[in-house]
Legacy VTK file of the C-alpha trace (Angstrom):
# vtk DataFile Version 3.0
C-alpha trace
ASCII
DATASET POLYDATA
POINTS 230 float
26.912 -34.526 109.584
29.497 -33.399 112.144
30.853 -30.873 109.658
27.393 -29.472 108.953
26.597 -29.212 112.659
29.900 -27.419 113.243
29.080 -24.924 110.482
25.664 -24.273 111.998
27.043 -23.754 115.496
29.882 -21.579 114.236
27.615 -19.315 112.190
25.201 -19.071 115.107
27.933 -17.758 117.399
29.300 -15.435 114.719
25.921 -13.715 114.449
25.094 -13.881 118.147
28.395 -12.498 119.415
29.634 -10.283 116.589
26.278 -8.740 115.737
25.590 -8.704 119.461
28.562 -6.403 119.962
26.902 -3.860 117.660
23.512 -4.230 119.334
24.709 -4.101 122.930
27.635 -1.722 122.703
27.777 -0.240 119.208
27.799 3.472 120.145
30.277 2.776 122.932
32.866 0.829 120.962
32.204 2.271 117.485
32.974 0.725 114.109
36.548 -0.063 115.137
35.381 -2.027 118.164
32.659 -3.859 116.266
35.110 -4.810 113.526
37.510 -6.089 116.163
34.728 -8.200 117.695
33.910 -9.781 114.329
37.578 -10.628 113.844
38.081 -12.027 117.336
34.975 -14.213 117.150
36.165 -15.693 113.860
39.673 -16.316 115.206
38.184 -18.260 118.126
35.877 -20.227 115.844
38.699 -21.050 113.414
40.766 -22.660 116.157
37.729 -24.478 117.540
36.106 -25.700 114.334
38.857 -25.475 111.743
39.863 -29.123 112.075
36.236 -30.245 111.916
34.629 -28.351 109.061
37.228 -25.807 107.999
35.141 -23.141 109.759
33.702 -21.475 106.667
30.654 -20.028 108.519
30.035 -18.047 105.323
28.343 -19.117 102.053
30.763 -16.962 100.059
33.704 -18.892 101.512
32.027 -22.246 100.861
31.303 -21.213 97.272
34.928 -20.199 96.782
36.230 -23.426 98.312
33.944 -25.390 95.977
35.015 -23.416 92.914
38.643 -23.914 93.929
38.080 -27.679 93.806
38.515 -28.276 97.527
35.017 -29.628 98.256
32.138 -31.248 96.397
29.026 -29.431 95.221
26.810 -31.541 97.496
28.917 -30.679 100.527
28.912 -27.004 99.566
25.103 -26.930 99.438
24.914 -28.652 102.821
27.325 -26.121 104.330
25.298 -23.181 103.015
22.002 -24.567 104.319
23.396 -25.078 107.813
25.107 -21.684 107.760
21.773 -20.023 107.008
20.061 -22.052 109.723
22.787 -21.249 112.239
22.650 -17.545 111.424
18.877 -17.558 111.903
19.186 -19.246 115.288
21.896 -16.780 116.363
19.816 -13.791 115.289
16.767 -15.300 116.987
18.635 -15.668 120.274
19.855 -12.077 120.014
16.345 -10.849 119.210
14.956 -12.803 122.152
17.634 -11.415 124.435
16.838 -7.844 123.367
13.138 -8.288 124.013
13.710 -9.637 127.513
14.445 -6.069 128.648
12.966 -3.550 126.179
13.762 -0.688 128.553
17.495 -1.444 128.578
19.754 1.112 126.889
21.420 -1.408 124.547
24.501 0.719 124.135
22.505 3.811 123.348
20.868 2.659 120.107
17.421 3.892 119.144
14.385 1.780 118.291
15.918 -1.511 119.494
12.854 -3.419 118.340
13.802 -2.631 114.743
17.577 -2.973 115.008
19.593 -6.174 114.912
22.843 -5.087 113.245
21.161 -5.696 109.910
22.975 -4.992 106.663
21.249 -1.933 105.244
22.549 1.099 103.397
23.796 3.773 105.751
22.820 7.447 105.273
24.182 8.784 102.005
25.346 5.421 100.662
24.019 4.204 97.319
23.269 0.695 96.107
26.153 0.889 93.644
28.550 1.996 96.345
27.451 -0.817 98.657
27.629 -3.408 95.869
31.165 -2.347 95.006
32.144 -2.351 98.668
30.750 -5.842 99.255
32.374 -7.195 96.111
35.833 -5.790 96.787
35.875 -6.521 100.516
34.694 -10.091 99.938
37.309 -10.450 97.206
40.005 -9.499 99.713
38.608 -11.610 102.565
38.088 -14.769 100.504
41.500 -14.378 98.873
43.032 -14.392 102.349
41.040 -17.520 103.227
42.133 -19.350 100.069
45.770 -18.424 100.534
45.986 -19.092 104.258
44.317 -22.502 103.933
45.906 -23.662 100.690
46.752 -27.367 101.136
50.187 -26.866 99.588
51.165 -23.293 100.423
49.016 -22.446 103.448
50.211 -21.242 106.826
48.906 -24.044 109.026
48.258 -22.971 112.600
48.503 -19.296 111.682
45.671 -19.490 109.139
42.948 -18.766 111.701
44.729 -15.641 112.884
45.098 -14.273 109.345
41.466 -15.028 108.513
40.164 -13.398 111.691
42.288 -10.301 111.143
41.013 -10.072 107.569
37.372 -10.185 108.701
38.013 -7.526 111.313
39.708 -5.297 108.746
36.949 -5.519 106.143
34.324 -4.797 108.796
36.152 -1.682 109.950
36.194 -0.461 106.340
32.701 -1.604 105.344
30.567 -0.840 108.406
30.125 2.852 107.481
28.696 1.826 104.088
26.177 -0.938 104.862
27.197 -2.379 108.244
29.451 -4.741 106.229
28.298 -8.201 105.254
30.815 -10.118 103.074
28.704 -13.042 104.316
25.162 -13.725 103.023
24.363 -15.858 106.085
25.361 -13.046 108.454
22.893 -10.822 106.552
20.165 -13.452 106.286
19.822 -14.237 110.001
19.123 -10.697 111.258
16.899 -9.957 108.228
14.566 -12.793 109.242
13.649 -10.766 112.341
13.934 -7.309 110.744
11.875 -7.277 107.518
13.086 -3.754 106.733
16.452 -5.252 105.787
15.149 -7.378 102.898
15.205 -4.436 100.502
19.010 -4.336 100.551
19.558 -8.067 101.042
20.242 -8.697 97.353
23.384 -6.547 97.637
24.617 -8.778 100.462
24.279 -11.812 98.195
25.365 -10.503 94.802
28.365 -8.573 96.131
29.883 -11.466 98.110
29.238 -13.943 95.288
31.037 -11.693 92.803
33.855 -11.167 95.293
34.206 -14.902 95.937
34.410 -15.692 92.217
37.018 -12.968 91.691
39.059 -14.326 94.593
39.044 -17.837 93.132
40.102 -16.555 89.719
42.834 -14.390 91.211
44.165 -17.201 93.403
44.146 -19.592 90.448
46.150 -17.071 88.417
48.726 -16.692 91.179
48.683 -20.358 92.170
47.597 -22.420 89.141
47.933 -25.802 90.892
44.500 -27.103 91.938
43.647 -29.782 94.440
40.467 -31.574 93.444
38.107 -33.354 95.804
39.001 -37.000 96.070
LINES 1 231
230 0 1 2 3 4 5 6 7 8 9 10 11 12 13 14 15 16 17 18 19 20 21 22 23 24 25 26 27 28 29 30 31 32 33 34 35 36 37 38 39 40 41 42 43 44 45 46 47 48 49 50 51 52 53 54 55 56 57 58 59 60 61 62 63 64 65 66 67 68 69 70 71 72 73 74 75 76 77 78 79 80 81 82 83 84 85 86 87 88 89 90 91 92 93 94 95 96 97 98 99 100 101 102 103 104 105 106 107 108 109 110 111 112 113 114 115 116 117 118 119 120 121 122 123 124 125 126 127 128 129 130 131 132 133 134 135 136 137 138 139 140 141 142 143 144 145 146 147 148 149 150 151 152 153 154 155 156 157 158 159 160 161 162 163 164 165 166 167 168 169 170 171 172 173 174 175 176 177 178 179 180 181 182 183 184 185 186 187 188 189 190 191 192 193 194 195 196 197 198 199 200 201 202 203 204 205 206 207 208 209 210 211 212 213 214 215 216 217 218 219 220 221 222 223 224 225 226 227 228 229
């Protein structure tokens, strides 16, 4: 239960702080700044929760870890449920915070009542473009997670730094397309409070799932040894 609670708390803060950076200061710090915030939040969470739950805070990561034989199916399902719950709580807190002062500038965004850093297609982007972006960026991110945390060939205390940098990088690249998800829970939480986002939500699930599977297959090809759950 401690692991599940840690996943819920971690995902809550990921949404609250990282998405909060876009809501409160997006126009001021831009995509580069928002991407950096996502990366920094994950670095902090990795070093806080890594020894408790592994700090997945992402259903795509949990799926990949399960497929790689590093956790059981039951544990994977539990992780995903608590990640979704945590993301919803984080988005709810951010939504509540925004509505405490509807006249506040919120970094210069428009229509704050309908904006919560949701993952939706940006002007000119197509569903196919977003799906490809989510798949490839998740592929890269999850591959970094699998390699950095490999029980035999991982990088120990430096794993959290590599994982955080990877999340920041993919956000910098993906934000112009669909605000960058690579994490179905990160997309789910804000969508609960912004129904307009549900139309594109399937992309934020299918893309990361495909990317996670590709990452597992690629890592298995490069590192065929597998560590099964005891």
